[in-house]
ROPA-82585 format. One record per residue: residue in one letter; x, y, z of N, C-alpha, C in turn. Coordinates in steps of 0.1 Angstrom, whole numbers, plus 5000, padded with zeros to 4 digits. Example, Ala and Ser with C-alpha at 12.3 -4.5 7.8 and 13.67 -1.06 7.14 Angstrom:
% residues 2
A513249435078512349555078513249675078 S512849785071513749895071512950005079 
% end
This chain:
% residues 262
M925369241449924269201457924569071465 I924369061478924568941486923168901492 A922868771490921668721495921868581501 L921468571514921568441520920568431532 T920368311537919468291548920168241560 D919868301572920568251584919968131590 A920468091602919967971609918467971613 L917968101615916568111619915668141606 N916168121594915468141582915168291579 H915968371585915868521582916568541568 E915868601559916568631546917368761547 I918568751544919468871544919868911530 I919569031527919969091514920769221516 L921969221511922769341512923269381498 K923569511497924069561484925569531483 H926269531495927669511495928069451509 S929369401510929769341522929769451533 P929369411545929369501557930769561560 K930769681565932069751569932069791583 R930969781590930969821605930169701612 I930969611617930369481622930469481637 V929369431643929369401657929269251659 S930169191667930169051670929669031684 L928668931686928068911699928568781706 V929568721700930068591705931568581703 P932268531713933768521712934268441700 S933568321697934068241686933768311672 I932768391672932468471660933568581658 S933968651669934968751668936268691664 Y936668571669937868501664937768471649 T936668421645936468391631936668511622 L936068631626936168751618937668791618 H938368781629939768811629940568721619 R940268591619940868491611940568521596 L939468591593939168631579939768761575 G940568821585941268941581940369071582 L939369061590938369181591938669271603 D939969281607940269361619939769501618 D939869561606939469701605937969721604 D937169611602935769631599934969601612 V935469531622934769501634934869621643 V933669671648933669791656933269761671 G932569641673932069611686932169461689 I932569431702932669291706932269281721 T931969161726931569141740932869141749 R932569151762933769151771934369011772 F933668911766934168771766934968741754 C935068831744935768811732937268831735 K937968731738939368741743940468721732 F940068671721940968661710940468731697 P941368811691942668841695942768941707 E943768931715943769011727943769161725 R944369201714944469351712943169411709 W942069331705940769391702940169451715 K940569401726939969451739940269601740 K941369651734941769791735941369871723 T941169801711940869871699939369871695 K938569781701937169771698936269821710 S935069861707934169901717933569771724 I933469771737932969651744931469681746 I930569591741929169611741928369521751 G929069491762928469401773928769261771 G928069171777928269031776927268961766 T927468831764926568771754925068771759 K924868771772923468771777923068901782 D923969001783923569131788924169241779 L923669231767924169331757923669471760 K924469571757924169711759923569761745 I922269751744921669781731921969931726 E921870021735922170161732923570181728 R924470111734925870131731926170071717 I925469961713925569911700925070011690 K923870071693923270161684924170281681 E924970331691925870441690927070411681 L927270281678928370241670928070251655 H926770271652926170271638926670151630 P926370031635926869911627925969901615 D926569831605925769801593925469651592 F926069581603925769431603926069381617 I925269291622925469231635925369081634 I926369011641926368861640926168801654 A925068721655924668661668924668511667 N924268451678924168301679922968261686 K922268161681920968121687921068081702 E922168011705922267961719922768071728 E923768151723924368251732923568381735 N922768421725922068541726920568521726 T919868601733918468581735917668631723 K916468581722915568621711915168761713 E914968811725914568951727915669041723 Q916969011726918069091721918169101706 V918068981700918068981685917069071679 E915769061684914669141679914969291681 A915569321692915869471694916969511685 L917869431682919069461674918669471659 Q917569401655917069411641916569541638 N916269631648915869761645916969861643 I918269801645919469881643920169851630 A920269721627920969681615920569531612 P920869481600920569341597921369251607 V920669151612921269051622921368911615 Y922468861615922668721611922768631624 V921868531625921868451637922468311633 S923568271639924168141636923568031646 D923667911642923267801650924167681646 V925267661654926267561650926267451661 Y925967331656925867211665926667091661 D927367101650928367001646929267061635 L930166981630931067041620930367061606 D929267001603928567031591927967171592 S927267191603926667331604927767431606 N928867391611930067491612930567521598 R930567421589930967451576929967551569 R928667531571927667621565927967761571 F928167781584928467911590929667971583 L930767901582931967951576931667991561 M930967911554930667951540929868071539 D928868091548928068211549928968331551 M929968321560930868431563931768461550 G932068361543932868381531931968461521 T930668431520929768501511929568641515 L929368661528929168801533930268891531 F931468841533932668931534933568911522 D933168831512933968811500935368751504 K935268651513936568581518936568441514 Y936168411502936068271498937268191499 D938368251495939668171495940068141510 T939968241519940268211533939368111539 V938168111536937168011541937567881536 D937867871523938167741517939467681524 E940367771528941567721535941267671549 I940367741556939967701569939267571569 I938367551560937567431558938467311555 H939467341546940367231542941267191554 N941667281562942467251574941667171584 I940367211586939467131595939266991590 D938966981577938666841572939966761573 K941066811570942366741571942566681585 H942366761595942566721608941566621613 Q940266651609939166561613939366421608 F939866401596940166271591941166191599 K942166271604943166201612942666161626 T941566231631941066201644940266071644 E939966011633939065901632939765771639 K941065781640941765661646942065681661 F941465781667941665811681941065701689 T941765671701941165571711939965641717 S938965561720937665611726937665581741 F937465691748937365681763935965711768 K935465631777934165671783934365791792 S933665901789934066021796932866111800 V933266201810932266301814932966431813 Y932266531807932866671806932066761815 L932866821825932166901835932367051831 I931167121832931167261829930867351842 W930467281852930067361864930267271877 K930467341888930567271901929567331911 E928767231917927767271927926867381922 P925867361914925467221910926467171899 W926667031900927466971890926766961877 M927367011866926767011853927666951842 S927066881833927766821822927166861808 I927366781798926966811785926066701779 G924966741773923966651767924466621752 G923766521746924066481733923666571722 D922966671725922466761714923266891713 T924466891718925367011719926567001709 F927067111706928367121698929467051706 I929467071719930567011727930566861726 D929366801726929266651725929866611712 K929566681701930166641688931666651688 M932166761694933566771694934266671703 M933566631714934066521723934266391715 R933266361706933266241698934466241689 I934666361682935766371673937166351681 A937166401693938366401701938666261707 G937666171706937866031711937266021725 F936266101729935666091742934166051741 E933765931746932365891745931665951757 N930766041754930066121764928966031771 L929266011784928365931792927066001795 F926866121792925666201794924966231780 S925366151770924866181757923366161755 Y922766081765921366061764920566181770 E921266271776920566391782920466501771 K919666611775919566721766920366841772 R920966921763921567041766922667031777 Y922367091789923467091800922867041813 P922766911814922166851826922966871839 S922166891850922766891863922566761870 F923366721879923266591885923866581899 A923466491907924066471920925466411919 F926366451928927766411927927866251928 S926866191934926866041935926765981922 K926066051912925966001899927265991892 L928166081894929466081888930265961894 I930165931906930865821912930265691906 D928965681905928365561899928765541885 L928965641877929365631863930765571861 Q931665611871933065571870933665591856 P933765711851934265741838935765701837 E936165661825937565641823938365771823 V937665881818938366011817937266111822 L937766201831936866311835937566441830 L936866511822937366641816936866761824 L937766831829937466951837937767081828 S936667141824936867251814937267381821 S937967461814938367591819937267701819 E936167661812935067761812933767681810 P932567731814932467861821932967861836 F932867741842933467731856934967711854 P935867791861937267771859937867661867 F937767541863938267431871939867441871 K940367411883941867431885942367291891 E943667291893944367181898943767131911 K943367231920942867191933941567111932 H940767141921939467071919939866921914 K940866921906941266791901941666701913 E942466751922942966681933941766631942 E940766721944939666691953938866571946 L938666581933937866481927938566341926 Q939866351925940666231924940466141936 K940166201947939966121960938766031958 F937766081951936466001950936565911937 L937465941928937465871915938965821913 P939465731922940865691921941265621908 K940265561901940665491889940465571876 T939865691878939565781866940765871863 K941065891850942065981846941366121845 I941766211854941166341854942166441848 I941666521838942466611831941866751830 L942666851832942166991829942267021814 V941167071808941167091794940767241791 E941267291780940867421776939467411770 G938667511774937267501770937067541755 E937867631750937667681737937667571726 P938567481726938567381715937267301715 F936567281726935367211727934067291724 T934167421726932967511726932967611715 W934167651710934167761700934067711686 F932967751679932767711666933467811656 G933167791643933867881633935267841630 A936167941628937467911624938367851636 Y937867851648938667801659938867651658 A937967581650938067441648939467401642 E940067491635941367471630942367441641 K942267511652943167491664942667381673 A941367361673940767261682941267111679 L941167081666941466941662942966901665 P943966991663945266951667945466941682 Y944667021689944667021704944166881709 F943066831702942566701706943666591704 K944466611693945466511691946466511702 S946766631708947766641719947166571731 L945766591733945166531745945166371744 Q944966321732944966181730946366121732 K947366201728948766161730949066151745 S948666251752948966251767948166131774 L947066091769946265981775946765851772 T947165831759947565701754949065671758 H949765771761951165751765951465781779 A950365791787950565821801951065701809 
% end
């Protein structure tokens, strides 16, 4: 018997570990892969890009915000894993008529630990989860000596959008040594371009997702911010929760090295 409560206080009681799983979020899919559940996952979203081979071996059930409910139903899942921010309340309620739904809500590394421990309980993967948590803790301790840079993290262009202080990205920025100049805002604030010039950040982080910032955008922005170090960064280390934090923290170390030795 498995009994636990998800982030929305839904009580989940199962007789045994699920064997037909649908993942509604890329970072959840990556976590399930890291736990060795390749044969048990039957459905993923079109944004679930890791591992790459799953695109060919799993059923694609739409995007995080436009799930194909009937397609999911046809897969006969015995468990569905969602996320409070990525998936809508209406979708989750519809899916609860198909199978038990676990809703995650990860906003820092402590809540990430709880999510991983729940996955260990659900799938009897305690040893693997312990290994992942150990690796995350080991790297997190090493990041405490990182140099701190006054920074802005951009997720969109026209309208210009950044990151508020109540997001997972903000917490990962802090760990990586980036002081978020928009930390006083909520969620994902939009702002006038003149605000960015007024802030004069030491470092401007251009994320690869959701807006795919490229070298040309870096060059354009550099004209207006000649004293700012502008870098293109992978979005996943800052945004993907779960097991991906294992890869995120070493990535932050490489970013710090490039900035402090530039």
